[in-house]
All heavy atoms as TSV, in Angstrom:
chain	resi	resn	atom	element	x	y	z
A	1	MET	N	N	9.791	6.030	-21.841
A	1	MET	CA	C	8.354	6.195	-21.635
A	1	MET	C	C	8.091	5.696	-20.159
A	1	MET	O	O	8.540	4.801	-19.798
A	1	MET	CB	C	7.517	5.516	-22.623
A	1	MET	CG	C	6.136	5.434	-22.216
A	1	MET	SD	S	4.929	4.721	-23.285
A	1	MET	CE	C	5.855	3.761	-24.504
A	2	LEU	N	N	7.398	6.632	-19.502
A	2	LEU	CA	C	6.847	6.182	-18.067
A	2	LEU	C	C	5.357	5.935	-18.130
A	2	LEU	O	O	4.629	6.726	-18.656
A	2	LEU	CB	C	7.157	7.338	-17.118
A	2	LEU	CG	C	6.633	7.044	-15.632
A	2	LEU	CD1	C	7.323	5.916	-15.030
A	2	LEU	CD2	C	6.829	8.345	-14.798
A	3	ILE	N	N	5.149	4.708	-17.655
A	3	ILE	CA	C	3.672	4.416	-17.452
A	3	ILE	C	C	3.368	4.380	-15.945
A	3	ILE	O	O	4.009	3.630	-15.281
A	3	ILE	CB	C	3.320	2.902	-18.070
A	3	ILE	CG1	C	3.662	2.996	-19.607
A	3	ILE	CG2	C	1.921	2.612	-17.808
A	3	ILE	CD1	C	3.461	1.690	-20.295
A	4	ARG	N	N	2.541	5.270	-15.594
A	4	ARG	CA	C	2.209	5.265	-14.189
A	4	ARG	C	C	0.715	4.892	-13.859
A	4	ARG	O	O	-0.103	5.369	-14.593
A	4	ARG	CB	C	2.398	6.748	-13.725
A	4	ARG	CG	C	2.088	6.929	-12.183
A	4	ARG	CD	C	2.298	8.266	-11.648
A	4	ARG	NE	N	1.949	8.518	-10.362
A	4	ARG	CZ	C	2.020	9.498	-9.639
A	4	ARG	NH1	N	2.538	10.585	-10.277
A	4	ARG	NH2	N	1.746	9.485	-8.397
A	5	ILE	N	N	0.517	4.014	-13.030
A	5	ILE	CA	C	-0.741	3.479	-12.701
A	5	ILE	C	C	-0.929	3.731	-11.121
A	5	ILE	O	O	-0.225	3.406	-10.290
A	5	ILE	CB	C	-0.843	1.915	-12.945
A	5	ILE	CG1	C	-0.658	1.693	-14.412
A	5	ILE	CG2	C	-2.128	1.415	-12.457
A	5	ILE	CD1	C	-0.504	0.277	-14.706
A	6	GLU	N	N	-2.154	4.445	-10.876
A	6	GLU	CA	C	-2.530	4.599	-9.434
A	6	GLU	C	C	-3.529	3.435	-9.189
A	6	GLU	O	O	-4.533	3.176	-9.902
A	6	GLU	CB	C	-3.173	5.926	-9.301
A	6	GLU	CG	C	-2.139	6.967	-9.500
A	6	GLU	CD	C	-2.775	8.445	-9.293
A	6	GLU	OE1	O	-3.977	8.591	-9.094
A	6	GLU	OE2	O	-1.883	9.413	-9.348
A	7	VAL	N	N	-3.403	2.747	-8.122
A	7	VAL	CA	C	-4.122	1.642	-7.744
A	7	VAL	C	C	-4.578	1.729	-6.244
A	7	VAL	O	O	-3.754	2.148	-5.422
A	7	VAL	CB	C	-3.504	0.244	-8.036
A	7	VAL	CG1	C	-2.280	0.067	-7.177
A	7	VAL	CG2	C	-4.422	-0.798	-7.834
A	8	SER	N	N	-5.847	1.444	-5.925
A	8	SER	CA	C	-6.352	1.417	-4.561
A	8	SER	C	C	-6.536	0.050	-3.971
A	8	SER	O	O	-6.370	-0.841	-4.784
A	8	SER	CB	C	-7.697	2.118	-4.512
A	8	SER	OG	O	-8.623	1.358	-5.050
A	9	ASP	N	N	-6.684	0.026	-2.749
A	9	ASP	CA	C	-6.962	-1.293	-2.032
A	9	ASP	C	C	-8.155	-2.027	-2.816
A	9	ASP	O	O	-8.138	-3.207	-2.987
A	9	ASP	CB	C	-7.211	-1.140	-0.519
A	9	ASP	CG	C	-6.049	-0.849	0.211
A	9	ASP	OD1	O	-4.940	-1.251	-0.212
A	9	ASP	OD2	O	-6.099	-0.195	1.306
A	10	ALA	N	N	-9.239	-1.311	-3.166
A	10	ALA	CA	C	-10.451	-1.789	-3.818
A	10	ALA	C	C	-9.947	-2.461	-5.139
A	10	ALA	O	O	-10.359	-3.432	-5.626
A	10	ALA	CB	C	-11.397	-0.783	-3.982
A	11	ASP	N	N	-9.147	-1.555	-5.904
A	11	ASP	CA	C	-8.638	-2.127	-7.243
A	11	ASP	C	C	-7.868	-3.385	-6.983
A	11	ASP	O	O	-8.050	-4.412	-7.882
A	11	ASP	CB	C	-7.728	-1.164	-7.927
A	11	ASP	CG	C	-8.332	0.172	-8.140
A	11	ASP	OD1	O	-9.585	0.194	-8.559
A	11	ASP	OD2	O	-7.686	1.271	-8.137
A	12	LEU	N	N	-7.055	-3.527	-6.100
A	12	LEU	CA	C	-6.189	-4.745	-5.733
A	12	LEU	C	C	-7.153	-5.909	-5.426
A	12	LEU	O	O	-7.013	-7.106	-6.005
A	12	LEU	CB	C	-5.202	-4.490	-4.701
A	12	LEU	CG	C	-3.963	-3.569	-4.959
A	12	LEU	CD1	C	-3.220	-3.354	-3.704
A	12	LEU	CD2	C	-3.248	-4.119	-6.077
A	13	GLU	N	N	-8.104	-5.606	-4.655
A	13	GLU	CA	C	-9.014	-6.646	-4.216
A	13	GLU	C	C	-9.899	-7.126	-5.421
A	13	GLU	O	O	-10.004	-8.326	-5.667
A	13	GLU	CB	C	-9.997	-6.052	-3.178
A	13	GLU	CG	C	-10.910	-7.170	-2.664
A	13	GLU	CD	C	-11.795	-6.639	-1.525
A	13	GLU	OE1	O	-11.449	-5.843	-0.741
A	13	GLU	OE2	O	-13.009	-7.116	-1.402
A	14	ALA	N	N	-10.282	-6.227	-6.238
A	14	ALA	CA	C	-10.982	-6.593	-7.459
A	14	ALA	C	C	-10.177	-7.520	-8.495
A	14	ALA	O	O	-10.709	-8.429	-9.201
A	14	ALA	CB	C	-11.535	-5.388	-8.165
A	15	MET	N	N	-8.855	-7.242	-8.404
A	15	MET	CA	C	-7.972	-8.072	-9.332
A	15	MET	C	C	-7.497	-9.348	-8.547
A	15	MET	O	O	-6.446	-9.886	-9.063
A	15	MET	CB	C	-6.916	-7.244	-9.926
A	15	MET	CG	C	-7.528	-6.176	-10.861
A	15	MET	SD	S	-6.352	-5.367	-11.893
A	15	MET	CE	C	-5.583	-6.771	-12.724
A	16	GLU	N	N	-7.796	-9.537	-7.383
A	16	GLU	CA	C	-7.474	-10.560	-6.506
A	16	GLU	C	C	-5.997	-10.503	-6.333
A	16	GLU	O	O	-5.315	-11.543	-6.350
A	16	GLU	CB	C	-7.976	-11.982	-7.133
A	16	GLU	CG	C	-9.470	-11.963	-7.238
A	16	GLU	CD	C	-9.913	-13.294	-7.769
A	16	GLU	OE1	O	-9.079	-14.265	-8.097
A	16	GLU	OE2	O	-11.159	-13.427	-7.938
A	17	CYS	N	N	-5.523	-9.422	-6.008
A	17	CYS	CA	C	-3.968	-9.215	-5.647
A	17	CYS	C	C	-3.853	-8.764	-4.219
A	17	CYS	O	O	-4.602	-7.931	-3.708
A	17	CYS	CB	C	-3.459	-8.165	-6.596
A	17	CYS	SG	S	-3.383	-8.640	-8.320
A	18	ASP	N	N	-2.889	-9.256	-3.535
A	18	ASP	CA	C	-2.616	-8.975	-2.161
A	18	ASP	C	C	-1.657	-7.798	-1.965
A	18	ASP	O	O	-1.593	-7.108	-0.884
A	18	ASP	CB	C	-2.074	-10.145	-1.281
A	18	ASP	CG	C	-3.166	-11.226	-1.278
A	18	ASP	OD1	O	-4.371	-10.966	-1.094
A	18	ASP	OD2	O	-2.755	-12.425	-1.216
A	19	SER	N	N	-1.017	-7.346	-3.040
A	19	SER	CA	C	0.020	-6.311	-3.015
A	19	SER	C	C	0.232	-5.732	-4.359
A	19	SER	O	O	-0.232	-6.298	-5.394
A	19	SER	CB	C	1.350	-6.874	-2.494
A	19	SER	OG	O	1.956	-7.782	-3.497
A	20	VAL	N	N	0.886	-4.556	-4.317
A	20	VAL	CA	C	1.264	-3.893	-5.540
A	20	VAL	C	C	2.231	-4.705	-6.483
A	20	VAL	O	O	2.097	-4.828	-7.670
A	20	VAL	CB	C	1.941	-2.555	-5.233
A	20	VAL	CG1	C	2.487	-1.846	-6.493
A	20	VAL	CG2	C	0.861	-1.611	-4.673
A	21	ASP	N	N	3.109	-5.448	-5.765
A	21	ASP	CA	C	4.122	-6.222	-6.514
A	21	ASP	C	C	3.297	-7.345	-7.188
A	21	ASP	O	O	3.629	-7.745	-8.394
A	21	ASP	CB	C	5.154	-6.906	-5.555
A	21	ASP	CG	C	6.108	-5.957	-5.094
A	21	ASP	OD1	O	6.300	-4.844	-5.678
A	21	ASP	OD2	O	6.661	-6.086	-3.977
A	22	GLU	N	N	2.256	-7.943	-6.550
A	22	GLU	CA	C	1.496	-9.013	-7.239
A	22	GLU	C	C	0.721	-8.443	-8.326
A	22	GLU	O	O	0.573	-9.148	-9.388
A	22	GLU	CB	C	0.545	-9.689	-6.099
A	22	GLU	CG	C	-0.085	-10.836	-6.644
A	22	GLU	CD	C	-0.954	-11.511	-5.652
A	22	GLU	OE1	O	-0.937	-11.129	-4.453
A	22	GLU	OE2	O	-1.733	-12.462	-5.967
A	23	PHE	N	N	0.184	-7.220	-8.256
A	23	PHE	CA	C	-0.481	-6.521	-9.372
A	23	PHE	C	C	0.440	-6.185	-10.539
A	23	PHE	O	O	0.044	-6.280	-11.630
A	23	PHE	CB	C	-1.072	-5.274	-8.866
A	23	PHE	CG	C	-1.782	-4.277	-9.760
A	23	PHE	CD1	C	-3.094	-4.598	-10.254
A	23	PHE	CD2	C	-1.104	-3.294	-10.223
A	23	PHE	CE1	C	-3.704	-3.776	-11.074
A	23	PHE	CE2	C	-1.719	-2.431	-11.159
A	23	PHE	CZ	C	-3.035	-2.727	-11.550
A	24	GLU	N	N	1.672	-5.863	-10.288
A	24	GLU	CA	C	2.581	-5.367	-11.305
A	24	GLU	C	C	2.883	-6.639	-12.363
A	24	GLU	O	O	2.922	-6.269	-13.506
A	24	GLU	CB	C	3.903	-4.881	-10.668
A	24	GLU	CG	C	4.875	-4.472	-11.725
A	24	GLU	CD	C	6.167	-3.932	-11.118
A	24	GLU	OE1	O	6.266	-3.687	-9.897
A	24	GLU	OE2	O	7.039	-3.724	-11.940
A	25	GLU	N	N	2.990	-7.814	-11.833
A	25	GLU	CA	C	3.360	-8.808	-12.740
A	25	GLU	C	C	2.343	-9.020	-13.883
A	25	GLU	O	O	2.753	-9.114	-15.082
A	25	GLU	CB	C	3.515	-10.178	-11.892
A	25	GLU	CG	C	4.046	-11.275	-12.779
A	25	GLU	CD	C	4.359	-12.567	-12.035
A	25	GLU	OE1	O	4.411	-12.565	-10.763
A	25	GLU	OE2	O	4.284	-13.576	-12.733
A	26	PRO	N	N	1.174	-9.225	-13.672
A	26	PRO	CA	C	0.181	-9.394	-14.895
A	26	PRO	C	C	0.024	-8.148	-15.711
A	26	PRO	O	O	-0.149	-8.122	-16.927
A	26	PRO	CB	C	-1.149	-9.811	-14.107
A	26	PRO	CG	C	-1.158	-9.311	-12.780
A	26	PRO	CD	C	0.404	-9.367	-12.402
A	27	ILE	N	N	0.188	-6.919	-15.125
A	27	ILE	CA	C	0.209	-5.688	-15.910
A	27	ILE	C	C	1.239	-5.685	-16.818
A	27	ILE	O	O	1.117	-5.280	-18.019
A	27	ILE	CB	C	0.067	-4.428	-14.936
A	27	ILE	CG1	C	-1.256	-4.406	-14.117
A	27	ILE	CG2	C	0.244	-3.236	-15.721
A	27	ILE	CD1	C	-2.409	-4.328	-15.003
A	28	ARG	N	N	2.518	-5.958	-16.423
A	28	ARG	CA	C	3.716	-5.929	-17.200
A	28	ARG	C	C	3.562	-6.977	-18.263
A	28	ARG	O	O	3.829	-6.722	-19.471
A	28	ARG	CB	C	5.016	-6.021	-16.298
A	28	ARG	CG	C	6.181	-5.923	-17.055
A	28	ARG	CD	C	7.381	-6.016	-16.259
A	28	ARG	NE	N	7.651	-5.084	-15.205
A	28	ARG	CZ	C	7.853	-3.818	-15.376
A	28	ARG	NH1	N	8.344	-3.439	-16.589
A	28	ARG	NH2	N	7.963	-2.937	-14.355
A	29	ASN	N	N	3.097	-8.254	-17.975
A	29	ASN	CA	C	2.804	-9.172	-18.967
A	29	ASN	C	C	1.873	-8.744	-20.051
A	29	ASN	O	O	2.144	-8.892	-21.181
A	29	ASN	CB	C	2.390	-10.392	-18.276
A	29	ASN	CG	C	2.261	-11.640	-19.307
A	29	ASN	OD1	O	3.107	-11.893	-20.014
A	29	ASN	ND2	N	1.077	-12.239	-19.274
A	30	GLN	N	N	0.801	-8.075	-19.652
A	30	GLN	CA	C	-0.260	-7.504	-20.576
A	30	GLN	C	C	0.428	-6.514	-21.538
A	30	GLN	O	O	0.102	-6.602	-22.703
A	30	GLN	CB	C	-1.253	-7.002	-19.733
A	30	GLN	CG	C	-2.518	-6.479	-20.657
A	30	GLN	CD	C	-3.256	-7.619	-21.375
A	30	GLN	OE1	O	-3.272	-8.702	-20.947
A	30	GLN	NE2	N	-3.884	-7.315	-22.403
A	31	LEU	N	N	1.180	-5.685	-21.025
A	31	LEU	CA	C	1.775	-4.526	-21.717
A	31	LEU	C	C	2.874	-5.279	-22.786
A	31	LEU	O	O	2.865	-4.863	-24.006
A	31	LEU	CB	C	2.651	-3.575	-20.945
A	31	LEU	CG	C	1.647	-2.588	-20.165
A	31	LEU	CD1	C	2.584	-1.784	-19.161
A	31	LEU	CD2	C	0.943	-1.766	-20.998
A	32	ASP	N	N	3.555	-6.230	-22.348
A	32	ASP	CA	C	4.568	-6.889	-23.109
A	32	ASP	C	C	4.058	-7.778	-24.200
A	32	ASP	O	O	4.562	-7.904	-25.320
A	32	ASP	CB	C	5.519	-7.556	-22.326
A	32	ASP	CG	C	6.561	-6.674	-21.494
A	32	ASP	OD1	O	6.440	-5.397	-21.760
A	32	ASP	OD2	O	7.126	-7.160	-20.488
A	33	ASN	N	N	2.947	-8.584	-23.806
A	33	ASN	CA	C	2.598	-9.565	-24.720
A	33	ASN	C	C	1.079	-9.470	-25.003
A	33	ASN	O	O	0.736	-10.239	-26.009
A	33	ASN	CB	C	2.751	-10.884	-23.850
A	33	ASN	CG	C	4.175	-11.125	-23.527
A	33	ASN	OD1	O	5.052	-11.087	-24.339
A	33	ASN	ND2	N	4.525	-11.366	-22.214
A	34	GLY	N	N	0.255	-8.789	-24.319
A	34	GLY	CA	C	-1.174	-8.924	-24.504
A	34	GLY	C	C	-1.733	-7.799	-25.578
A	34	GLY	O	O	-2.825	-7.826	-26.019
A	35	VAL	N	N	-0.876	-6.747	-25.715
A	35	VAL	CA	C	-1.239	-5.690	-26.785
A	35	VAL	C	C	-0.792	-6.149	-28.160
A	35	VAL	O	O	0.348	-6.415	-28.308
A	35	VAL	CB	C	-0.563	-4.415	-26.376
A	35	VAL	CG1	C	-0.842	-3.322	-27.315
A	35	VAL	CG2	C	-0.887	-3.966	-25.020
A	36	VAL	N	N	-1.768	-6.398	-29.052
A	36	VAL	CA	C	-1.466	-6.950	-30.245
A	36	VAL	C	C	-1.866	-5.987	-31.427
A	36	VAL	O	O	-3.001	-5.372	-31.395
A	36	VAL	CB	C	-2.149	-8.277	-30.445
A	36	VAL	CG1	C	-1.969	-8.956	-31.891
A	36	VAL	CG2	C	-1.776	-9.321	-29.350
A	37	THR	N	N	-1.037	-5.865	-32.378
A	37	THR	CA	C	-1.314	-4.942	-33.468
A	37	THR	C	C	-2.200	-5.681	-34.584
A	37	THR	O	O	-2.231	-6.871	-34.384
A	37	THR	CB	C	-0.080	-4.348	-34.112
A	37	THR	OG1	O	0.734	-5.578	-34.708
A	37	THR	CG2	C	0.948	-3.675	-33.084
A	38	SER	N	N	-2.653	-4.953	-35.455
A	38	SER	CA	C	-3.477	-5.469	-36.469
A	38	SER	C	C	-2.801	-6.550	-37.255
A	38	SER	O	O	-3.337	-7.567	-37.883
A	38	SER	CB	C	-3.958	-4.423	-37.397
A	38	SER	OG	O	-3.016	-3.774	-38.067
A	39	ASP	N	N	-1.449	-6.637	-37.401
A	39	ASP	CA	C	-0.611	-7.489	-38.203
A	39	ASP	C	C	-0.085	-8.663	-37.174
A	39	ASP	O	O	0.801	-9.491	-37.640
A	39	ASP	CB	C	0.369	-6.895	-38.896
A	39	ASP	CG	C	1.531	-6.243	-38.148
A	39	ASP	OD1	O	1.296	-6.089	-36.831
A	39	ASP	OD2	O	2.420	-5.740	-38.702
A	40	GLY	N	N	-0.558	-8.709	-35.974
A	40	GLY	CA	C	-0.165	-9.800	-34.982
A	40	GLY	C	C	1.049	-9.421	-34.108
A	40	GLY	O	O	1.464	-10.363	-33.522
A	41	GLY	N	N	1.668	-8.294	-34.200
A	41	GLY	CA	C	2.803	-7.997	-33.431
A	41	GLY	C	C	2.447	-7.761	-31.994
A	41	GLY	O	O	1.336	-7.362	-31.649
A	42	ALA	N	N	3.290	-8.158	-30.998
A	42	ALA	CA	C	3.089	-8.019	-29.616
A	42	ALA	C	C	3.567	-6.556	-29.242
A	42	ALA	O	O	4.353	-6.015	-29.871
A	42	ALA	CB	C	3.824	-9.038	-28.800
A	43	GLY	N	N	3.074	-6.167	-28.032
A	43	GLY	CA	C	3.497	-4.859	-27.470
A	43	GLY	C	C	4.974	-4.669	-27.408
A	43	GLY	O	O	5.511	-3.611	-27.716
A	44	ALA	N	N	5.609	-5.726	-26.979
A	44	ALA	CA	C	7.083	-5.672	-26.835
A	44	ALA	C	C	7.788	-5.455	-28.159
A	44	ALA	O	O	8.927	-5.016	-28.221
A	44	ALA	CB	C	7.556	-7.011	-26.131
A	45	ASP	N	N	7.115	-5.837	-29.255
A	45	ASP	CA	C	7.723	-5.544	-30.654
A	45	ASP	C	C	7.593	-4.251	-31.093
A	45	ASP	O	O	8.494	-3.767	-31.763
A	45	ASP	CB	C	6.955	-6.515	-31.616
A	45	ASP	CG	C	7.101	-7.968	-31.413
A	45	ASP	OD1	O	8.094	-8.378	-30.765
A	45	ASP	OD2	O	6.198	-8.693	-31.879
A	46	TRP	N	N	6.748	-3.420	-30.605
A	46	TRP	CA	C	6.491	-2.066	-31.198
A	46	TRP	C	C	6.547	-0.908	-30.058
A	46	TRP	O	O	6.823	0.157	-30.530
A	46	TRP	CB	C	5.289	-1.986	-31.982
A	46	TRP	CG	C	4.008	-2.194	-31.363
A	46	TRP	CD1	C	3.356	-3.318	-31.055
A	46	TRP	CD2	C	3.266	-1.202	-30.542
A	46	TRP	NE1	N	2.270	-3.177	-30.209
A	46	TRP	CE2	C	2.043	-1.872	-29.928
A	46	TRP	CE3	C	3.341	0.177	-30.406
A	46	TRP	CZ2	C	1.196	-1.287	-29.139
A	46	TRP	CZ3	C	2.453	0.789	-29.537
A	46	TRP	CH2	C	1.390	0.028	-28.984
A	47	MET	N	N	6.328	-1.276	-28.788
A	47	MET	CA	C	6.344	-0.106	-27.826
A	47	MET	C	C	7.733	0.255	-27.630
A	47	MET	O	O	8.834	-0.429	-27.584
A	47	MET	CB	C	5.726	-0.705	-26.553
A	47	MET	CG	C	4.147	-0.778	-26.579
A	47	MET	SD	S	3.531	-1.404	-25.001
A	47	MET	CE	C	4.222	-0.220	-23.816
A	48	ALA	N	N	7.909	1.552	-27.231
A	48	ALA	CA	C	9.154	2.133	-26.718
A	48	ALA	C	C	9.432	1.490	-25.403
A	48	ALA	O	O	8.548	1.016	-24.660
A	48	ALA	CB	C	9.103	3.576	-26.656
A	49	GLU	N	N	10.692	1.417	-25.051
A	49	GLU	CA	C	11.052	0.984	-23.701
A	49	GLU	C	C	10.394	1.826	-22.790
A	49	GLU	O	O	10.225	3.020	-22.864
A	49	GLU	CB	C	12.656	1.196	-23.513
A	49	GLU	CG	C	13.143	0.368	-22.372
A	49	GLU	CD	C	14.693	0.554	-22.213
A	49	GLU	OE1	O	15.333	0.308	-23.366
A	49	GLU	OE2	O	15.219	0.754	-21.153
A	50	TYR	N	N	9.835	1.122	-21.706
A	50	TYR	CA	C	9.107	1.850	-20.576
A	50	TYR	C	C	9.594	1.541	-19.271
A	50	TYR	O	O	10.166	0.446	-18.966
A	50	TYR	CB	C	7.637	1.521	-20.874
A	50	TYR	CG	C	7.213	0.175	-20.511
A	50	TYR	CD1	C	6.914	-0.204	-19.320
A	50	TYR	CD2	C	7.221	-0.814	-21.511
A	50	TYR	CE1	C	6.620	-1.513	-18.989
A	50	TYR	CE2	C	6.897	-2.173	-21.321
A	50	TYR	CZ	C	6.403	-2.518	-20.019
A	50	TYR	OH	O	6.148	-3.704	-19.714
A	51	ASP	N	N	9.231	2.267	-18.354
A	51	ASP	CA	C	9.420	2.076	-16.920
A	51	ASP	C	C	7.875	2.059	-16.451
A	51	ASP	O	O	7.141	2.999	-16.791
A	51	ASP	CB	C	10.054	3.164	-16.096
A	51	ASP	CG	C	11.544	3.109	-16.381
A	51	ASP	OD1	O	12.075	1.976	-16.582
A	51	ASP	OD2	O	12.117	4.191	-16.701
A	52	LEU	N	N	7.583	1.167	-15.587
A	52	LEU	CA	C	6.301	0.974	-14.952
A	52	LEU	C	C	6.371	1.357	-13.522
A	52	LEU	O	O	7.153	0.951	-12.766
A	52	LEU	CB	C	5.814	-0.497	-15.180
A	52	LEU	CG	C	4.465	-0.747	-14.651
A	52	LEU	CD1	C	3.283	0.050	-15.335
A	52	LEU	CD2	C	4.058	-2.373	-14.795
A	53	GLU	N	N	5.475	2.444	-13.090
A	53	GLU	CA	C	5.377	2.890	-11.823
A	53	GLU	C	C	3.977	2.633	-11.329
A	53	GLU	O	O	3.034	3.270	-11.823
A	53	GLU	CB	C	5.841	4.384	-11.753
A	53	GLU	CG	C	5.773	5.044	-10.437
A	53	GLU	CD	C	6.090	6.524	-10.470
A	53	GLU	OE1	O	6.302	7.127	-11.626
A	53	GLU	OE2	O	6.212	7.068	-9.355
A	54	ILE	N	N	3.893	1.916	-10.345
A	54	ILE	CA	C	2.530	1.652	-9.628
A	54	ILE	C	C	2.568	2.347	-8.365
A	54	ILE	O	O	3.380	1.957	-7.498
A	54	ILE	CB	C	2.255	0.124	-9.615
A	54	ILE	CG1	C	2.405	-0.414	-10.978
A	54	ILE	CG2	C	0.845	-0.062	-9.033
A	54	ILE	CD1	C	2.102	-1.907	-11.137
A	55	ILE	N	N	1.543	3.146	-8.160
A	55	ILE	CA	C	1.468	3.949	-6.853
A	55	ILE	C	C	0.167	3.513	-6.243
A	55	ILE	O	O	-0.890	3.487	-6.866
A	55	ILE	CB	C	1.358	5.417	-7.184
A	55	ILE	CG1	C	2.476	5.936	-8.089
A	55	ILE	CG2	C	1.113	6.325	-5.945
A	55	ILE	CD1	C	3.847	5.789	-7.521
A	56	LYS	N	N	0.284	3.205	-4.925
A	56	LYS	CA	C	-0.868	2.829	-4.101
A	56	LYS	C	C	-1.493	4.116	-3.655
A	56	LYS	O	O	-0.890	4.925	-2.937
A	56	LYS	CB	C	-0.585	1.914	-3.009
A	56	LYS	CG	C	-1.736	1.273	-2.385
A	56	LYS	CD	C	-1.410	0.156	-1.435
A	56	LYS	CE	C	-2.611	-0.347	-0.729
A	56	LYS	NZ	N	-2.228	-1.045	0.413
A	57	VAL	N	N	-2.889	4.348	-3.907
A	57	VAL	CA	C	-3.507	5.490	-3.458
A	57	VAL	C	C	-4.602	5.162	-2.369
A	57	VAL	O	O	-5.027	3.912	-2.473
A	57	VAL	CB	C	-4.172	6.351	-4.668
A	57	VAL	CG1	C	-2.994	6.796	-5.373
A	57	VAL	CG2	C	-5.028	5.505	-5.368
A	58	ASP	N	N	-5.153	6.009	-1.700
A	58	ASP	CA	C	-6.223	5.667	-0.732
A	58	ASP	C	C	-7.515	5.885	-1.316
A	58	ASP	O	O	-7.785	6.534	-2.239
A	58	ASP	CB	C	-6.151	6.621	0.430
A	58	ASP	CG	C	-4.887	6.231	1.385
A	58	ASP	OD1	O	-4.554	5.042	1.469
A	58	ASP	OD2	O	-4.328	7.177	1.911
């Protein structure tokens, strides 16, 4: 699975990130650990393997 996120400078600023790399870390953590199923499973437990692509847009 490919998860593609388009992010602007304003988005990075709103999330207090100086770069796409800095933005990627909390997003990946949220996908792996923050998504919780009704029975308490984490995203990493039930999501298919994924590639995360973050594209900076104007």
